[in-house]
N, C-alpha and C positions, 0 to 999 in steps of 0.2 A: 530847049536844050536836049541833046542826045546823051545817052549813057556813055560815060567816058570823056565827055567834053570838060574842059577846065571850068572851074567855078569863077565867075567874074568877081573882082575884088570888092565890089559893092555888096555882093551877097555873102561874102565870107563872114562878116560881122553878124549876120543873121542866121548863120548855119549852126546847127546843133546836132551832135552825135551822142548817142547813149550806149554804153556798154554795160547795161545792167542785167538783172536776172530776167530770163525769158518769161514773159507772161506777167511780170510785175508791173504794177501801175504806179504812175508818178504820185508821190506824196503819200503813199500808203505803206505802212509797215506791216510786216508779217506778225501775226499774233503768236503767242507761245504755243498754242495748239497747232498752228500751221507749221511752225518750226519743228515741233515734236513729230508731226506726221511725216514731214520730209525726212527727218532723221530715221524714223522707223522704216521708210521705204528704202533708204540707203542700206540700212542694216539687213533688210530682208534679201537684198541682192547679193550679200556676202556668202561665200561658200563656207563649209564647216572648217576648212583649213585656215581661211582668213579669220574666222571668228576665234579659233584657237590661238592664232598668232596675236591677235588683238588682246585676248585675255592674258597671254604671257607678258606682253608689253605692259599692260595695266598693272599686273602683279609686280613686275620688276620696278615700275615707277613707285608703287607703294612701298616696296622693300627699300628702295634707295632713299626714300623720304624718311624712313624710320631707321636708317642704318646706325644712328647714334644710340638707339635704344636696344639694338640687337646684341646678343652675347657673342663672344668670339667664336664659339663653336657654330652658332647659326650663321654668322657671317662667312666663316670658312666653308661651310656647306654650300652656301649660295654661290660663292666665288668658284668653287670647284665645279658645281653644276654648270655654271655659265661657261667656264673654260672648256668643259667636255662638250657642250653643245656647239661651241665655236669650232673645236677640232673636228667634230662630226660633219659640220657643214663644209669645212675645208676638204675633208676626205671624200665626201660625196661629190664635190665639185671636181676634184682630181680624177675620180673614177668616171665621171660622165663627160669628160672632155672628148669630143668627137675626133675621129681620125682626120677629118677635114680641117678642123681648127689646129690640130697638131701640125699638119702639113703646111698650112698657111703660116704658122709661127716659125717653122723651120725655114721656109722659103724666105720670109722677110728677114730673118736673122742672117741667113747666108747672103742675101742681097746687101744688107747693111754692112756686113764684114767686108764684102768685096768693094763697096763704095768707100769705106774708110781706108782700105789698103790702097786703092787708086788715088785717093786724095793725098795720102802720105807720100806716095811715090812722086806725084806731081809737085807737091810742096818741096820735096828734097831736090828735085831737078831745078826748080825755080831758084831755090836758095843757093844751090851750088853755082848757078850762072851768075847770080848777083854777087856772090863772094869773089868769083873769078874776075868779074868786071871791076870790083872795088880794089882788088889786089893789083890789077893791071893799071888802074888810075893812080894808085898810091905808090907802087913800087916799080912800075914800068914793065911788069910782066906782060907777055902777050901770047896768044896762041901761036904766033909765028915762031916764038922762041921755044915752043913745045909745051906750053902750060895750058892745058885744057881745063875746063871747070872740074872734071873728075880728078885730074892730077892736082889741082889746087886743094881740093878737099882732102886728098890723101896726104899732102904735105902738111896741111894744118893739123890733121889728126895725129900724124907722127910727131909734129912739134909739140902738141899738147901732151903726148905720152912721155916725151923725153924730158 
């Protein structure tokens, strides 16, 4: 069999795929020491900023878990601090928006507005033609008698106002 050839149906039942951990052996479990060593490796790869973020999240989880035992003033201080941090993140995001992304946003907005306008004009034209045709079928009006779709719309509009 060549690479890429379909597997015969007789071999499908005997086919086994494994999406496990690279280097892991079948039937062997990792010991607590091996798991701790892998966690330490992952931790060593983190930057100081990532470690600080992780510590903040851990602290917030601890505080959220003990929120029933917090005093009102402590809870207010925590909520105020978190809202200030969120506002800061939003302000930094707004300041760091690049000129290119602003340009792309403006272009896509303008294109969307133009598309919506064209759709509305097309829908109005189709609707007026349908109304004129229904009026022609029901009341015997026709374009030969001087009733165009636009004229029918204006008559209907005037009748609705009166």
